LODO-400857 format. One line per 2 residues: for each residue y, x, z of C-alpha. Coordinates in nm, 4 decimals. Example, Ala and Ser with C-alpha at 12.3 -4.5 7.8 and 13.67 -1.06 7.14 Angstrom:
# residues 2
-0.4500,1.2300,0.7800; -0.1060,1.3670,0.7140
//
This chain:
# residues 338
-10.4023,0.1349,-1.4090; -10.3214,0.3685,-1.1399
-10.5839,0.4649,-0.8976; -10.4145,0.4319,-0.5439
-10.7221,0.2598,-0.3961; -11.0910,0.3138,-0.4320
-11.3710,0.1617,-0.2892; -11.6364,0.4192,-0.1833
-11.9230,0.1357,-0.0386; -11.8636,0.3407,0.3565
-11.4850,0.4451,0.3037; -11.1927,0.3404,0.1132
-10.9781,0.6203,-0.0539; -10.5923,0.5566,-0.0781
-10.3360,0.7539,-0.2779; -10.0586,0.8528,0.0026
-9.8020,0.6920,-0.1361; -9.5577,0.9061,0.1185
-9.5659,1.2215,-0.1312; -9.4948,1.0386,-0.4474
-9.3338,1.1911,-0.7122; -9.3944,1.5182,-0.5708
-9.7588,1.5436,-0.5446; -10.1124,1.3254,-0.5586
-10.3035,1.3242,-0.3020; -10.5537,1.0849,-0.1478
-10.6786,1.0043,0.2079; -11.0423,0.8539,0.2938
-11.0574,0.5756,0.5638; -11.3475,0.5238,0.6978
-11.3065,0.2836,0.9916; -11.0886,0.0036,1.0282
-10.8604,0.1435,1.2702; -10.8139,0.4186,1.0351
-10.6901,0.1400,0.7743; -10.4557,-0.0009,0.9605
-10.2988,0.3080,1.0809; -10.2337,0.3843,0.6836
-10.0967,0.0602,0.6519; -9.8791,0.1144,0.9638
-9.7389,0.4803,0.8444; -9.6792,0.3822,0.4855
-9.9622,0.5463,0.3547; -10.0140,0.2446,0.1311
-9.7389,-0.0530,0.1276; -9.6543,-0.3752,-0.0812
-9.7515,-0.6657,0.0538; -10.0665,-0.7655,-0.2011
-10.1851,-0.4502,-0.1752; -10.1764,-0.4288,0.2124
-10.4136,-0.7390,0.1822; -10.6825,-0.6010,-0.0095
-10.6768,-0.2643,0.2260; -10.7310,-0.5202,0.4909
-11.0163,-0.7019,0.3312; -11.1849,-0.3763,0.2286
-11.1095,-0.2690,0.6134; -11.3020,-0.5710,0.7450
-11.5758,-0.4538,0.5157; -11.5806,-0.1262,0.7466
-11.6244,-0.2792,1.0258; -11.8738,-0.4837,0.8924
-12.1080,-0.2015,0.8764; -12.1216,-0.2147,1.2527
-12.3358,-0.5620,1.2028; -12.1308,-0.7419,1.4866
-11.8379,-1.0504,1.4835; -11.6857,-0.8596,1.8015
-11.6447,-0.5892,1.5688; -11.5090,-0.7928,1.3279
-11.3094,-0.9824,1.5565; -11.1694,-0.6433,1.6811
-11.0903,-0.5326,1.2925; -10.9052,-0.8142,1.2496
-10.6366,-0.7654,1.5882; -10.6135,-0.4346,1.4671
-10.5174,-0.4815,1.0687; -10.3267,-0.7786,1.1388
-10.0527,-0.6156,1.3932; -10.0344,-0.2991,1.1830
-9.7528,-0.4480,0.9703; -9.5757,-0.8018,1.1243
-9.3961,-0.9338,0.8336; -9.6243,-0.9634,0.5251
-9.8461,-1.2393,0.5945; -10.0999,-1.1427,0.3267
-10.2520,-0.9098,0.5938; -10.3517,-1.2464,0.8033
-10.4335,-1.3985,0.4508; -10.6942,-1.1382,0.3337
-10.8374,-1.1218,0.6863; -10.9067,-1.4757,0.7187
-11.0422,-1.4845,0.3603; -11.2659,-1.2030,0.5235
-11.3812,-1.4381,0.8172; -11.4998,-1.7255,0.5746
-11.6935,-1.4952,0.4209; -11.8863,-1.3954,0.7157
-11.9115,-1.7288,0.8272; -12.3253,-1.7918,0.8598
-12.4116,-1.4626,0.7852; -12.6723,-1.2808,0.9415
-12.5156,-1.0045,1.1133; -12.7763,-0.7552,0.8834
-12.6302,-0.8656,0.5907; -12.2753,-0.8461,0.6638
-12.1920,-0.5175,0.5289; -12.3191,-0.6458,0.1957
-12.1752,-0.9623,0.2326; -11.8142,-0.8506,0.3257
-11.8054,-0.5814,0.0828; -11.8711,-0.8218,-0.1865
-11.5760,-1.0412,-0.0490; -11.3258,-0.7599,0.0021
-11.3723,-0.6779,-0.3946; -11.3633,-1.0227,-0.5023
-11.0413,-1.0417,-0.2950; -10.9138,-0.7318,-0.4919
-11.0109,-0.8892,-0.8386; -10.8338,-1.2071,-0.7696
-10.5290,-1.0508,-0.6846; -10.5669,-0.8440,-0.9941
-10.5710,-1.1501,-1.2075; -10.2951,-1.3251,-1.0153
-10.1090,-1.0322,-1.1233; -10.1447,-1.0759,-1.4949
-10.0954,-1.4378,-1.4240; -9.7177,-1.3814,-1.2573
-9.6836,-1.1610,-1.5490; -9.6668,-1.4212,-1.8294
-9.5408,-1.6786,-1.6859; -9.2560,-1.4520,-1.5131
-9.1775,-1.3401,-1.8670; -9.1012,-1.6722,-2.0219
-8.8131,-1.6796,-1.7920; -8.6603,-1.3423,-1.9375
-8.4421,-1.3445,-2.2541; -8.4772,-1.0975,-2.5199
-8.2783,-0.7596,-2.4920; -8.2447,-0.8521,-2.0874
-8.1346,-0.5451,-1.8647; -8.2360,-0.6044,-1.5215
-8.2318,-0.4923,-1.1607; -8.5301,-0.4420,-0.9469
-8.5195,-0.3455,-0.5711; -8.8109,-0.1630,-0.3648
-9.1375,-0.1277,-0.5073; -9.2935,-0.4634,-0.6639
-9.4971,-0.3093,-0.8886; -9.8768,-0.1581,-0.9872
-9.8552,0.0596,-0.6542; -9.7697,-0.2293,-0.4078
-10.1021,-0.4484,-0.5698; -10.3971,-0.4393,-0.7104
-10.2636,-0.4500,-1.0821; -9.9826,-0.4238,-1.3019
-9.7079,-0.5696,-0.9545; -9.5367,-0.8698,-0.9005
-9.1652,-0.7752,-0.9902; -9.2466,-0.4962,-1.2206
-9.5355,-0.7079,-1.3654; -9.2870,-0.9852,-1.5142
-9.1180,-0.6414,-1.5972; -9.4186,-0.4761,-1.8022
-9.4709,-0.7763,-1.9858; -9.1428,-0.8853,-2.1179
-9.1174,-0.5240,-2.2077; -9.4136,-0.5545,-2.4191
-9.3097,-0.8854,-2.4985; -8.9436,-0.6926,-2.6675
-8.7353,-0.8951,-2.4249; -8.6495,-0.6092,-2.1557
-8.3759,-0.3281,-2.2689; -8.3471,-0.2073,-2.0030
-8.4234,-0.1432,-1.5918; -8.1583,-0.0551,-1.3133
-8.3664,0.0120,-0.9975; -8.2109,0.0339,-0.6460
-8.3099,0.3523,-0.4429; -8.4311,0.1122,-0.1750
-8.2623,0.3350,0.1760; -8.4231,0.4415,0.3937
-8.7632,0.4930,0.2659; -8.6542,0.5387,-0.1293
-8.9291,0.3306,-0.2437; -8.7236,0.2663,-0.5636
-8.6377,0.6142,-0.6346; -8.9849,0.7627,-0.5574
-9.2341,0.4660,-0.6551; -9.0248,0.2312,-0.8972
-8.9182,0.5081,-1.0988; -9.2570,0.7117,-1.1138
-9.3744,0.3821,-1.2667; -9.1406,0.2737,-1.5393
-9.1101,0.6592,-1.6445; -9.4544,0.6745,-1.6635
-9.4774,0.3892,-1.9051; -9.1583,0.5263,-2.0784
-8.9768,0.1671,-1.9897; -8.6414,0.2541,-2.0237
-8.4473,0.2502,-1.6587; -8.2054,0.4122,-1.4114
-8.1815,0.4677,-1.0529; -7.8888,0.3283,-0.8697
-7.8037,0.3349,-0.5147; -7.8626,0.0099,-0.3110
-7.4619,-0.0290,-0.2919; -7.4407,0.0038,-0.6564
-7.5377,-0.3170,-0.7587; -7.3038,-0.5543,-0.7063
-7.0668,-0.2984,-0.8939; -7.2942,-0.2714,-1.1591
-7.3361,-0.6502,-1.2067; -6.9426,-0.6861,-1.2344
-6.8656,-0.4196,-1.4640; -7.1645,-0.4521,-1.6854
-7.3994,-0.7105,-1.8296; -7.6773,-0.7955,-1.6076
-7.9359,-1.0894,-1.7205; -8.1562,-1.0840,-1.4226
-8.2548,-0.9888,-1.0649; -8.6134,-0.9229,-1.0081
-8.8133,-0.8960,-0.6603; -9.1143,-0.9154,-0.5053
-9.1410,-1.0854,-0.1334; -9.3446,-1.0136,0.1806
-9.3575,-1.3668,0.3097; -9.1729,-1.6663,0.1431
-9.1627,-1.9670,0.4135; -9.2554,-2.3270,0.3467
-8.9083,-2.4401,0.2591; -8.8548,-2.1653,0.0417
-8.6929,-1.8784,0.2000; -8.7897,-1.5476,0.0406
-8.8279,-1.2411,0.2966; -8.8732,-0.9017,0.1135
-8.7048,-0.5577,0.1907; -8.4281,-0.4866,0.3631
-8.1167,-0.5386,0.0908; -8.3016,-0.8006,-0.1111
-8.0012,-1.0232,0.0631; -7.7007,-0.8764,-0.0282
-7.8420,-0.8425,-0.3786; -7.9113,-1.2058,-0.3948
-7.5551,-1.2964,-0.2918; -7.4225,-1.0775,-0.5516
-7.6172,-1.2027,-0.8086; -7.5110,-1.5445,-0.7000
-7.1278,-1.4338,-0.7171; -7.1931,-1.3107,-1.0555
-7.3636,-1.6020,-1.1223; -7.7065,-1.3733,-1.2497
-8.0233,-1.5291,-1.2035; -8.2411,-1.4179,-0.8925
-8.6097,-1.4354,-0.9194; -8.8782,-1.3662,-0.6737
-9.2239,-1.3112,-0.7737; -9.5205,-1.2933,-0.5478
-9.8484,-1.4732,-0.5263; -9.9572,-1.7842,-0.3241
-10.0940,-1.5729,-0.0718; -9.7666,-1.4643,-0.0015
-9.6496,-1.7860,0.0893; -9.6352,-1.9122,0.5028
-9.6375,-2.2946,0.4525; -9.7040,-2.2792,0.8818
-9.3314,-2.0913,0.8863; -9.1130,-2.3419,0.8376
-8.8121,-2.1346,0.7189; -8.6864,-1.7503,0.7485
-8.5604,-1.7618,1.0724; -8.9286,-1.7818,1.2086
-9.0176,-1.4742,1.0218; -9.0571,-1.1736,1.2463
-8.8930,-0.8789,1.0648; -9.0260,-0.5645,1.1577
-8.7965,-0.2999,1.3240; -8.9310,0.0625,1.2057
-8.8368,0.3965,1.3216; -8.4594,0.5345,1.3659
-8.6436,0.8590,1.2656; -8.6714,0.7450,0.8935
-8.3026,0.6474,0.8812; -8.1750,0.9315,1.0220
-8.3955,1.2022,0.8199; -8.5363,1.2212,0.5021
-8.8723,1.4171,0.4775; -8.8296,1.5524,0.7745
-8.4677,1.6270,0.7242; -8.1783,1.5409,0.9810
-7.8774,1.3661,0.7671; -7.7196,1.2694,1.0886
-7.5389,1.4247,1.3736; -7.7675,1.5469,1.6370
-7.8140,1.2035,1.9128; -7.7254,0.9849,1.6410
-7.8413,0.6270,1.7124; -7.9562,0.4029,1.4567
-8.0989,0.0710,1.3694; -8.3697,0.0424,1.0851
-8.4978,-0.3486,1.0002; -8.7474,-0.3167,0.7189
-8.7020,-0.6441,0.5751; -8.4532,-0.9349,0.5494
-8.4282,-1.2659,0.4975; -8.2850,-1.4464,0.1363
-8.2087,-1.8413,0.1664; -8.3768,-2.0594,-0.0553
-8.0323,-2.1749,-0.2657; -7.9702,-1.8204,-0.3306
-8.3205,-1.7925,-0.5373; -8.2956,-1.9303,-0.8960
-8.6886,-1.9187,-0.8991; -9.0380,-1.7739,-0.7441
-9.3094,-1.6764,-0.9702; -9.6546,-1.7333,-0.8282
-10.0003,-1.7585,-1.0633; -10.0197,-2.1274,-1.0392
-9.6575,-2.1903,-1.1857; -9.3076,-2.1520,-1.1206
-9.0954,-2.3221,-0.7879; -8.7721,-2.3956,-0.9679
-8.5645,-2.5326,-0.7991; -8.6664,-2.3151,-0.5121
-8.6988,-2.6264,-0.2044; -8.9541,-2.7421,0.0316
-9.1055,-2.9811,-0.1954; -9.1460,-2.7373,-0.4958
-9.3121,-2.5181,-0.2536; -9.5662,-2.7897,-0.1254
-9.6519,-2.8534,-0.5073; -9.7347,-2.4937,-0.5433
-9.9767,-2.4825,-0.2860; -10.0882,-2.7791,-0.3752
-10.1495,-2.6765,-0.7381; -9.9124,-2.9636,-0.8994
-9.6947,-2.6831,-1.0910; -9.7874,-2.5286,-1.3998
//
């Protein structure tokens, strides 16, 4: 287990993922506003993890023993990353825990609720790993995108959780990780996790995946998600959509792995998902070093949406949605899929 967020009762210690793999360092957040800043600045990232962190941020705000303070904390936390619905899911869970609680008991009640939220995500990771491994055949060579591992969750990860469990069962022969420009979550974080556990892996550029599918046997693409619409459209790190198109062309199964907290039934389809556009500096520079001419402009969409028709299956802690459509999503939310 990677100790990437540590609850200290009066603070939340978070691993600064911006520095990996070069250095391991932590930042202490003592207020909800500091947690929100850590989320916004990518000190921590990954939809399930920022949900867990938001829950702890609400617990920190509860120390003021005021519902007004909780409401203010909720606004700043939800606004920190607009695409991942897990933030709002976690905040709503904390408000439910706070309902009817006397002000003097808010700190203890929300601290317990945040820890329970964290533990539930840990359990969901394990369940998704087991369910997803059933889709993987022995000797598989897979491609993954961004980082949907332990660093993005409370446990073994979503997409990487499936890969970890499949490897444990002897089903994974090799993992190809997209570097995931411009933030390089694949090269910096996914490779760090896979190599640390001795899982055979190779880094590829984002633009190399389609060629690899053409010239080499690839058995599956496995990714995470930041928000899934009611019709099954999957929003994930920028570059996922192109990967899905390449997978469909080469008849490679494309699997998305995410807890049901990532599903947003209030969003009918992917066109309604807000796509975060981040600073152009993250495209124009790498670690502060310019890689484009001075004065150059750039666009930086953090995410894209893969239509449900390109998704072979969605793995959740409640079961596997296959085929992926509105009916399947509704059934999984109702607990009708196993």
